[in-house]
C-alpha positions, 0 to 999 in steps of 0.5 A, a space after each residue: 886563269 884570268 879574271 874579268 871585270 865585274 862592275 856594279 855587281 850588286 845591280 844584277 843580284 835580285 832582292 830575292 837571293 838566288 840559291 847556290 848549292 855547295 857540295 862538300 865533305 864531312 871529312 877534310 883531312 888536309 883542310 883545303 876543302 874547308 878553306 875553299 868553302 869559306 872563301 867562296 861562301 864569303 864571296 857569294 854571301 857578301 854579293 847577295 847569293 844564298 848558299 845551301 849545304 847538306 846542313 851537317 855539323 862537320 867539314 865544309 858544310 859546318 864551315 860554309 853554314 857558320 860563315 854565311 850565317 855570320 855574314 847574313 847577321 852582319 848584313 841584317 839580311 835574314 834572307 841570306 841565312 844558309 839553307 841546310 838539308 840535314 839528316 838527324 843521324 849525321 848531326 845537323 847544324 843548329 843555325 840557319 834554315 835547317 830542314 831535316 830530311 829522312 833519306 840521303 836521296 831526298 837530301 841530294 834532290 833538294 840540293 839539286 832542285 832548290 838551286 840556280 847553280 851548283 859548286 862542288 868542292 873536293 870531297 869523297 864518294 858522297 860529294 862525287 854522287 852529288 856532282 853526278 846527280 847535278 850533272 844528270 839533272 842538267 843532261 835530262 833537262 837539256 830540252 826542257 828548260 830555257 835556263 839550266 843551272 851551271 855546275 862548277 868544279 871548284 878543285 885546285 888539284 883537278 882530280 874532280 874534273 878528271 872523274 867527271 870527264 871519265 863519266 862523261 866519256 863513258 856515257 858519251 855525254 858531251 858528244 850527245 849533248 854539246 850543251 852540257 859542255 856549256 853547263 859544266 865548268 872547271 875552276 882552280 880558284 874561288 874567285 873564278 867560281 864566283 865569276 862563273 856563278 855571277 855570269 849565270 846570274 846575269 843570264 838568268 835575269 835576261 841579260 846578254 853577256 858581252 864577248 869578254 864575258 862569254 869568252 871567259 865562260 868558254 875558257 872555264 868549260 870542262 870541254 876546253 880542259 878535257 884534252 889536258 885532263 885525260 
């Protein structure tokens, strides 16, 4: 996947940071997901985006929270400190803006409702549940909102994209809702995921994408990968 030239990035990021939810895992056996979590967190936080996670002191959530917190401190921008929606039973982080929630469903709902974009990392059942909930949220609000959050599947192995496509095909989501194909994206590299989020930040702020930027999004759309991944 080729990158696009993102010039003057800071001019398009508002003073009030937009929040990006990272769906990750507490158990990362290979360490790959944690590497991805750190790389995408650095890219987002350095450019004025705020991350939100499940707030647990384990796996990608811990890595992303620590990374974002350190960068926010370095930049002296408290409004970039990460948000965490955590449950006591799973050992919440002790830095950043940790909010304790009582149930798993409330945790997921806060991650969905409080963010303008979602990035899903490789993970297990809990991570997949978060991605499916985000997908469902985008689908049900298709005719209710002018701006819909993008769901970016950041996974070099393509396994996550395959699973999401299976769900889409089972329920005819892409056929019944063509707009959904313009909201779900596949990225093998953190830089691609970041650029998708950055372009949606432009859209959110009322900017019009140039043809090169729109083509980039089209190339990353999950509908473009569907014949390959089936």
